[in-house]
BAVEXSE-557390 format. One record per residue (C-alpha): residue in three letters; x, y, z. Coordinates in steps of 0.1 Angstrom, whole numbers, padded with zeros to 4 digits, always signed. Layout:
N
AlaXYZ/...
END
This chain:
484
Met-0003-0002-0002/Ile+0009+0038-0005/His-0003+0068+0010/Ile-0010+0097-0012/Asn-0019+0131-0009/Cys-0031+0161-0028/Asp-0029+0203-0019/Val-0062+0211-0027/Gly-0092+0237-0023/Glu-0070+0260-0053/Gly-0095+0265-0078/Val-0087+0235-0104/Asp-0123+0220-0094/Asn-0107+0182-0098/Glu-0114+0174-0061/Glu-0145+0148-0062/Ile-0128+0123-0084/Leu-0089+0129-0067/Met-0102+0123-0036/Ser-0113+0085-0047/Tyr-0072+0080-0053/Ile-0057+0096-0025/Asn-0051+0089+0015/Ala-0050+0127+0026/Cys-0060+0162+0012/Asn-0043+0195+0020/Ile-0066+0227+0022/Ala-0059+0259+0012/Cys-0079+0278+0040/Gly-0073+0313+0025/Gly-0040+0323+0023/His-0025+0320-0012/Ala-0063+0303-0030/Gly-0094+0292-0008/Asp-0126+0307+0009/Ser-0153+0295+0031/Glu-0170+0287+0002/Thr-0142+0263-0010/Met-0128+0244+0022/His-0166+0236+0031/Lys-0166+0216-0003/Val-0136+0198+0002/Val-0142+0191+0034/Ala-0172+0179+0027/Leu-0158+0152-0002/Ala-0130+0143+0021/Lys-0154+0129+0046/Lys-0174+0112+0017/Tyr-0143+0094+0008/Gln-0131+0093+0047/Val-0095+0109+0032/Glu-0074+0128+0060/Ile-0079+0165+0062/Gly-0050+0189+0064/Ala-0048+0224+0067/His-0027+0241+0043/Pro-0014+0273+0057/Ser+0007+0296+0031/Tyr+0022+0335+0032/Pro-0010+0358+0025/Asp-0001+0358-0015/Arg-0030+0354-0036/Glu-0010+0365-0070/Asn+0018+0345-0069/Phe-0005+0315-0055/Gly+0020+0312-0023/Arg+0052+0309-0045/Val+0071+0338-0032/Ser+0084+0343-0003/Met+0073+0371+0022/Glu+0092+0392+0049/Met+0066+0400+0071/Ser+0067+0410+0108/Glu+0061+0384+0138/Ala+0033+0391+0148/Glu+0020+0398+0114/Phe+0035+0360+0105/Ile+0015+0342+0133/Lys-0015+0359+0131/Thr-0022+0350+0094/Ile-0014+0316+0098/Gln-0028+0311+0131/Asn-0063+0326+0113/Gln-0057+0301+0082/Ile-0059+0271+0105/Thr-0088+0285+0128/Asn-0108+0294+0093/Leu-0103+0253+0086/Glu-0110+0240+0122/Glu-0148+0259+0121/Ile-0152+0245+0092/Val-0142+0208+0098/Ala-0158+0213+0128/Leu-0193+0221+0112/Gln-0190+0191+0096/Asp-0185+0168+0128/Ala-0148+0163+0110/Lys-0116+0165+0122/Ile-0081+0178+0109/Thr-0051+0150+0111/His-0022+0169+0100/Ile-0005+0207+0086/Lys+0019+0210+0058/Pro+0028+0241+0046/His+0024+0260+0012/Gly+0048+0267-0014/Ala+0075+0294-0007/Leu+0070+0289+0030/Tyr+0072+0249+0026/Asn+0106+0255+0008/Asp+0119+0280+0035/Val+0115+0262+0065/Ala+0132+0236+0052/Lys+0162+0257+0047/Ser+0160+0287+0071/Glu+0161+0277+0110/Gln+0148+0319+0115/Lys+0114+0310+0093/Val+0111+0272+0108/Leu+0114+0287+0143/Leu+0083+0317+0137/Phe+0063+0286+0119/Leu+0066+0266+0148/Lys+0059+0288+0170/Ala+0027+0297+0149/Ile+0015+0262+0150/Ser+0027+0252+0190/Lys-0002+0248+0200/Tyr-0016+0223+0178/Lys+0016+0198+0184/Asp+0001+0175+0206/Lys-0031+0178+0180/Tyr-0015+0177+0143/Lys+0012+0161+0125/Leu+0034+0177+0108/Tyr+0042+0173+0068/Ile+0080+0181+0066/Pro+0105+0172+0042/Tyr+0133+0145+0056/Asn+0167+0156+0065/Ser+0155+0191+0065/Val+0161+0221+0090/Ile+0128+0221+0102/Glu+0125+0180+0105/Lys+0159+0191+0132/Val+0136+0219+0149/Ala+0103+0200+0149/Leu+0118+0166+0163/Gln+0138+0187+0195/Gln+0099+0209+0201/Asn+0084+0170+0198/Phe+0061+0177+0175/Gln+0053+0146+0153/Val+0067+0146+0121/Phe+0055+0126+0089/Tyr+0078+0129+0065/Glu+0063+0138+0028/Ala+0083+0131-0003/Phe+0066+0148-0044/Ala+0056+0127-0065/Asp+0054+0151-0089/Arg+0081+0170-0087/Asn+0122+0165-0096/Tyr+0148+0170-0065/Asn+0183+0187-0065/Asp+0212+0163-0051/Asp+0208+0188-0018/Leu+0174+0174-0015/Thr+0152+0211-0025/Leu+0129+0208-0053/Val+0144+0221-0085/Ser+0127+0253-0091/Arg+0093+0259-0106/Lys+0110+0283-0131/Lys+0129+0254-0149/Asp+0118+0231-0172/Asn+0125+0201-0150/Ala+0106+0207-0124/Ile+0076+0192-0123/Ser+0072+0159-0139/Thr+0038+0146-0158/Glu+0056+0117-0178/Ile+0039+0082-0157/Gly+0061+0057-0166/Glu+0095+0080-0151/Ile+0067+0087-0121/Ile+0064+0055-0113/Gln+0102+0050-0118/His+0107+0080-0092/Val+0082+0066-0065/Ser+0094+0030-0070/Ile+0129+0043-0057/Leu+0115+0065-0027/Lys+0091+0037-0017/Asn+0113+0007-0019/Glu+0147+0023-0013/Gln+0143+0054+0009/Lys+0160+0071-0017/Val+0158+0098-0042/Gln+0169+0098-0075/Thr+0182+0134-0082/Ile+0185+0152-0115/Ser+0220+0145-0117/Gly+0217+0106-0115/Gln+0226+0101-0081/Lys+0205+0086-0052/Ile+0205+0099-0018/Ala+0187+0092+0014/Leu+0151+0103+0012/Lys+0127+0089+0037/Ser+0089+0092+0032/Asn+0057+0080+0052/Thr+0034+0100+0019/Phe+0035+0111-0011/Cys+0028+0143-0027/Val+0009+0153-0061/His-0003+0188-0069/Ser-0038+0191-0079/Asp-0027+0218-0105/Thr-0001+0195-0124/Gln-0014+0191-0159/Asn-0026+0152-0156/Ala-0027+0154-0116/Ile-0055+0129-0120/Glu-0041+0104-0142/Ile-0009+0104-0121/Val-0029+0096-0086/Gln-0046+0069-0107/Gln-0017+0051-0122/Ile+0005+0059-0087/Tyr-0029+0041-0070/Thr-0032+0009-0092/His+0007+0006-0094/Phe+0009-0001-0060/Asn-0024-0010-0043/Thr-0038-0033-0066/Lys-0018-0063-0052/Asn-0039-0060-0020/Lys-0074-0064-0039/Asp-0081-0101-0034/Ser-0079-0094+0006/Lys-0110-0068-0001/Pro-0146-0073-0006/Lys-0154-0081-0043/Phe-0168-0053-0064/Pro-0194-0060-0089/Thr-0183-0069-0125/Tyr-0185-0040-0146/Lys-0187-0026-0181/Pro-0189+0000-0206/Tyr-0228+0005-0218/Gly-0223+0031-0244/Asp-0204+0059-0241/Ser-0220+0074-0209/Ala-0230+0043-0188/Met-0216+0016-0167/Leu-0232-0017-0161/Leu-0230-0030-0127/Thr-0236-0069-0126/Trp-0244-0089-0089/Glu-0241-0127-0092/Ala-0271-0141-0116/Glu-0290-0158-0089/Met-0323-0139-0082/Thr-0327-0138-0038/Ser-0331-0115-0016/Lys-0296-0111-0007/Val-0283-0098-0043/Leu-0311-0078-0040/Asp-0300-0062-0008/Asn-0267-0059-0021/Val-0277-0037-0052/Leu-0305-0016-0038/Glu-0275-0013-0008/Phe-0249-0001-0032/Lys-0280+0020-0054/Asp-0281+0033-0018/Lys-0248+0045-0012/Ile-0242+0059-0046/Thr-0275+0079-0039/Lys-0266+0090-0007/Phe-0229+0106-0017/Asn-0246+0125-0043/Ile-0222+0122-0068/Lys-0225+0151-0092/Val-0213+0136-0125/Ile-0237+0106-0120/Val-0267+0113-0143/Glu-0293+0084-0136/Leu-0297+0051-0113/Ile-0317+0018-0131/Gln-0319-0013-0110/Ser-0331-0046-0120/Asn-0327-0079-0103/Asn-0288-0084-0105/Ser-0277-0054-0120/Leu-0271-0014-0118/Leu-0267+0008-0144/Ile-0253+0038-0141/Ser-0252+0066-0168/Tyr-0229+0096-0161/Asp-0215+0130-0178/Asn-0188+0119-0199/Leu-0175+0155-0205/Lys-0166+0150-0171/Ile-0153+0121-0158/Asp-0142+0089-0179/Phe-0151+0055-0172/Lys-0116+0048-0159/Ser-0122+0071-0133/Leu-0159+0066-0126/Gln-0149+0029-0122/His-0121+0040-0094/Leu-0144+0059-0078/Leu-0173+0034-0073/Glu-0148+0011-0063/Arg-0135+0036-0037/Leu-0171+0044-0024/Phe-0179+0004-0026/Leu-0151-0006+0002/Ile-0159+0026+0023/Glu-0176+0018+0057/Thr-0207+0041+0059/Glu-0231+0045+0084/Lys-0261+0031+0068/Leu-0293+0047+0060/Pro-0326+0033+0080/Pro-0337+0004+0056/Glu-0370+0015+0033/Thr-0398-0002+0047/Arg-0409-0027+0028/Tyr-0448-0031+0027/Cys-0465-0063+0015/Phe-0492-0055-0009/Lys-0521-0080-0011/Ile-0530-0087-0054/Pro-0566-0099-0060/Val-0563-0123-0091/Cys-0591-0144-0107/Tyr-0578-0173-0121/Asp-0611-0185-0138/Ala-0607-0199-0173/Glu-0618-0165-0191/Phe-0580-0152-0178/Gly-0561-0183-0174/Ile-0551-0190-0211/Asp-0523-0206-0203/Leu-0534-0222-0176/Glu-0538-0255-0193/Glu-0506-0257-0212/Ile-0488-0251-0179/Ala-0510-0278-0165/Gln-0497-0299-0190/Lys-0461-0294-0189/Asn-0453-0294-0154/Glu-0478-0318-0147/Leu-0495-0304-0125/Thr-0537-0299-0118/Ile-0551-0265-0122/Pro-0560-0261-0083/Glu-0525-0275-0078/Ile-0513-0245-0099/Ile-0532-0219-0084/Lys-0522-0229-0045/Leu-0484-0234-0058/His-0490-0192-0070/Thr-0508-0182-0043/Thr-0486-0194-0011/Pro-0457-0178-0017/Lys-0449-0143-0005/Tyr-0430-0122-0038/Gln-0404-0100-0035/Val-0402-0072-0064/Phe-0370-0072-0076/Ser-0373-0047-0106/Ile-0398-0023-0125/Gly-0400-0026-0161/Phe-0402-0033-0194/Leu-0431-0014-0191/Pro-0440+0014-0164/Gly-0452-0005-0137/Phe-0442-0041-0144/Leu-0435-0060-0111/Tyr-0408-0085-0122/Leu-0413-0107-0087/Gly-0385-0133-0073/Gly-0399-0163-0053/Leu-0416-0188-0072/Asp-0423-0219-0065/Lys-0394-0242-0091/Gln-0428-0267-0099/Leu-0441-0237-0113/His-0410-0225-0134/Ile-0417-0228-0174/Asp-0403-0211-0203/Arg-0416-0178-0225/Lys-0437-0186-0253/Ser-0419-0198-0284/Thr-0439-0165-0298/Pro-0450-0139-0282/Arg-0488-0129-0283/Leu-0493-0095-0301/Glu-0517-0085-0272/Val-0519-0096-0232/Lys-0545-0080-0217/Lys-0538-0056-0189/Gly-0535-0072-0153/Ala-0530-0104-0168/Val-0510-0125-0141/Gly-0483-0142-0159/Ile-0450-0167-0154/Gly-0418-0163-0177/Gly-0390-0187-0165/Met-0380-0183-0128/Gln-0402-0153-0120/Thr-0437-0142-0122/Gly-0449-0107-0129/Ile-0482-0087-0136/Tyr-0490-0064-0170/Pro-0492-0031-0157/Lys-0514-0024-0198/Thr-0523-0043-0226/Ser-0493-0047-0248/Pro-0471-0080-0267/Gly-0461-0103-0246/Gly-0449-0138-0240/Trp-0452-0152-0207/Gln-0479-0174-0200/Ile-0506-0166-0189/Leu-0525-0177-0159/Gly-0547-0153-0142/Asn-0558-0113-0139/Ser-0563-0089-0115/Pro-0586-0059-0120/Ile-0565-0033-0101/Asn-0543-0001-0114/Phe-0506-0011-0116/Phe-0493+0020-0129/Asp-0515+0057-0129/Val-0493+0086-0142/Ser-0516+0105-0121/Asn-0505+0097-0085/Glu-0475+0108-0065/Lys-0460+0074-0064/Pro-0471+0061-0101/Cys-0462+0025-0092/Phe-0472+0018-0058/Ala-0442-0008-0052/Lys-0408-0005-0053/Ala-0379-0030-0054/Gly-0378-0051-0018/Asp-0415-0049-0013/Phe-0433-0075-0010/Ile-0467-0096-0033/Lys-0489-0116-0022/Phe-0516-0129-0044/Val-0552-0135-0029/Pro-0574-0154-0053/Ile-0612-0144-0061/Ser-0637-0154-0080/Leu-0649-0141-0115/Asn-0680-0120-0096/Glu-0652-0110-0071/Tyr-0635-0096-0103/Tyr-0661-0075-0117/Glu-0667-0060-0082/Ile-0633-0048-0075/Leu-0634-0041-0115/Asp-0666-0019-0113/Ala-0651-0003-0076/Val-0615+0004-0095/Ser-0633+0024-0121/Ser-0654+0045-0097/Gly-0623+0052-0075/Asn-0636+0030-0044/Tyr-0607+0008-0046/Glu-0579+0012-0019/Leu-0553-0013-0025/Lys-0542-0023+0012/Ser-0508-0029+0023/Ser-0489-0041+0056/Val-0451-0046+0066/Glu-0459-0081+0071/Cys-0478-0103+0048/
END
């Protein structure tokens, strides 16, 4: 495993994707960049993806993005550093999150690496935080020596996207070779840092450099690709020990299809619905729509804002995040009246013959179970129901009918279902229900949702027409309960 951190909240607006790859973030808190709005936004994302939150104070220099040293009085310097950290602390507290570390930014980071005067001033400014937060610093630097003497909690940082001089300073951004963007070079650079605890400098020398975390700057031109490749290269070896992510594939150019086990079981349905609820709870802006079926989830996304690979990783990260589960939606049971008279049960004889059952046995087997709604389609309000007795399993018709009446109750393979309107169809029909299953004028056009239960209640032909009249006059109320 590798620990990756990113400087964020600096106006690039790529944090949602970055957060799914990184372990820690350093949030600009008003010095070189950032304001209350950006801090609120990034803290929320960090909390969502369980990413460690750090304060990223700097010289108060927005014009130069905090990358130019400034001379300030001691009082002014201490005030600006403390104010920046306090700003972030207040926002973090409002979101019930916590800060884990402090990392100076830009010119301030470089200054405290080599100037004892600047180190003493900076450590004085953050002295009240020494027991609360770790301090991200470069190895073998002036700040390391003094911070350890003053009992700060140090956490060694190396840069994945920056090149080093022989004295372990970063190559100046004024030079062409300051920043590394070529993926192969970055992987080799990080591999040496991680495996050998050394850095290969621009002269080719390997010099000792300890590192606990590796930084990628969010404003590096291909920052997302860099963190993707670092994460994939160094973290995939541990995948076998993690819960298995569902299989996935592209579905057109702006959708992904996730598929769980093929069995039509409550456990599989619960897994699909739980992940759908988690995605909904996280309110991921690039996701446009979620469509759930028996054992799959179709995710439509904005392909101008995220590519397939990035979405895949974001969802894999989300899949592994342990969150406080939302209270499960109440699952209702609806008792559906069905008439199995020969007038409606036009395939009862065929089912009886093929499955070696009598018609009364078919009706008993069909009305005994409690069925679960696994999905809703192919017509608006068509309920795909699982839990059909194996003795009733039967293939769909080889040639579909051009017209199946509204309310027809049928069997297709291992499922049973109800046609909400007259349409073509190939299911074996064994009865009809007189109630409405889909009404666009209702607040909820379809009364049931995935996860609910259905219990079929046999009725006579006379009862069927009585209920049909009540439905037509608006005097019929479908009953539901928590228990069937």
